[in-house]
C-alpha positions in Angstrom: -58.8 8.1 -117.9 -54.9 6.8 -118.6 -54.7 4.6 -115.5 -57.5 3.1 -117.0 -56.9 2.1 -119.6 -53.5 0.9 -118.3 -55.5 -1.1 -115.7 -58.1 -2.8 -118.5 -54.7 -3.2 -120.4 -52.7 -4.9 -117.4 -55.6 -6.7 -117.1 -56.5 -7.9 -120.4 -52.4 -9.5 -120.0 -53.0 -10.9 -116.9 -56.1 -13.2 -118.5 -54.2 -14.2 -121.4 -51.2 -15.6 -118.9 -53.6 -17.1 -116.7 -55.3 -18.9 -119.9 -52.1 -20.0 -121.5 -51.3 -21.4 -118.5 -54.2 -23.7 -118.2 -54.1 -24.6 -121.9 -50.3 -26.2 -121.5 -51.2 -28.0 -118.3 -53.8 -30.7 -120.4 -57.3 -32.1 -119.7 -59.0 -32.0 -116.0 -60.9 -35.9 -115.2 -63.4 -35.7 -116.6 -63.4 -33.3 -119.6 -62.2 -35.0 -123.1 -59.2 -37.1 -123.7 -56.6 -36.1 -125.3 -54.2 -37.5 -127.7 -51.1 -36.4 -124.8 -53.5 -38.4 -122.1 -53.7 -41.3 -124.6 -50.2 -41.7 -125.1 -49.1 -41.4 -121.6 -51.8 -44.6 -121.3 -49.9 -47.9 -120.2 -50.3 -51.2 -120.4 -50.8 -53.0 -116.9 -52.0 -49.5 -115.9 -54.0 -50.4 -112.7 -58.3 -49.8 -113.6 -58.1 -46.9 -110.7 -55.0 -45.1 -111.9 -56.8 -45.1 -115.4 -59.6 -43.5 -113.9 -58.4 -40.8 -111.6 -55.9 -39.6 -115.2 -59.2 -40.3 -116.9 -62.8 -39.4 -115.3 -64.9 -41.2 -115.7 -66.3 -42.9 -118.8 -68.7 -41.3 -120.9 -70.0 -45.4 -122.6 -69.7 -48.4 -121.3 -70.2 -51.5 -123.4 -71.5 -48.1 -125.5 -73.5 -47.2 -123.4 -73.6 -44.4 -121.7 -72.9 -44.5 -118.2 -74.7 -42.0 -116.2 -73.3 -42.8 -112.5 -70.6 -41.1 -110.6 -68.7 -43.6 -109.8 -67.3 -46.5 -112.2 -65.5 -49.9 -110.9 -63.6 -52.9 -113.2 -66.5 -55.4 -114.4 -64.8 -58.0 -116.1 -62.2 -58.4 -119.1 -65.5 -59.1 -121.7 -66.1 -54.8 -120.5 -65.3 -51.9 -123.2 -65.0 -48.1 -121.5 -64.5 -45.6 -124.1 -64.0 -41.6 -123.7 -64.7 -39.3 -125.5 -61.7 -37.1 -127.4 -60.8 -33.9 -127.6 -61.2 -34.0 -131.5 -64.2 -33.4 -133.2 -65.9 -37.3 -133.6 -62.9 -38.5 -131.9 -62.8 -41.2 -129.3 -60.7 -43.8 -126.5 -61.8 -47.3 -126.0 -60.2 -49.5 -123.3 -60.0 -53.4 -122.3 -58.8 -54.1 -118.6 -58.1 -57.5 -117.7 -57.6 -58.4 -114.1 -57.9 -54.9 -113.5 -55.1 -54.0 -114.9 -55.2 -52.1 -119.1 -54.9 -54.8 -121.6 -56.2 -53.1 -124.6 -55.9 -49.4 -126.3 -57.0 -47.6 -129.2 -57.9 -44.4 -130.5 -60.1 -42.7 -133.0 -59.4 -39.3 -134.2 -57.6 -37.8 -131.5 -54.8 -35.0 -133.5 
């Protein structure tokens, strides 16, 4: 009985340790955007580098995006991602395939 309890204690501690490591690593692409990811975005970043960092946008020109891969369209196109905080998100614009402006609402 003591060995079984010790096993569950060790297993629980291991799972908690792994969960804590994942939280510190940040969000993976295609997940909600965090303030840390937003702060890493710099003007003139290549469109493909931004997509690699954030994953596919949730909206393009405020319309739901459902394709597997998005491509740069033009300077009039707005790309949006949902944020990790409730009612939050970011909107990015690109010119000549490079980040030209970024805005965020509600990221913590």
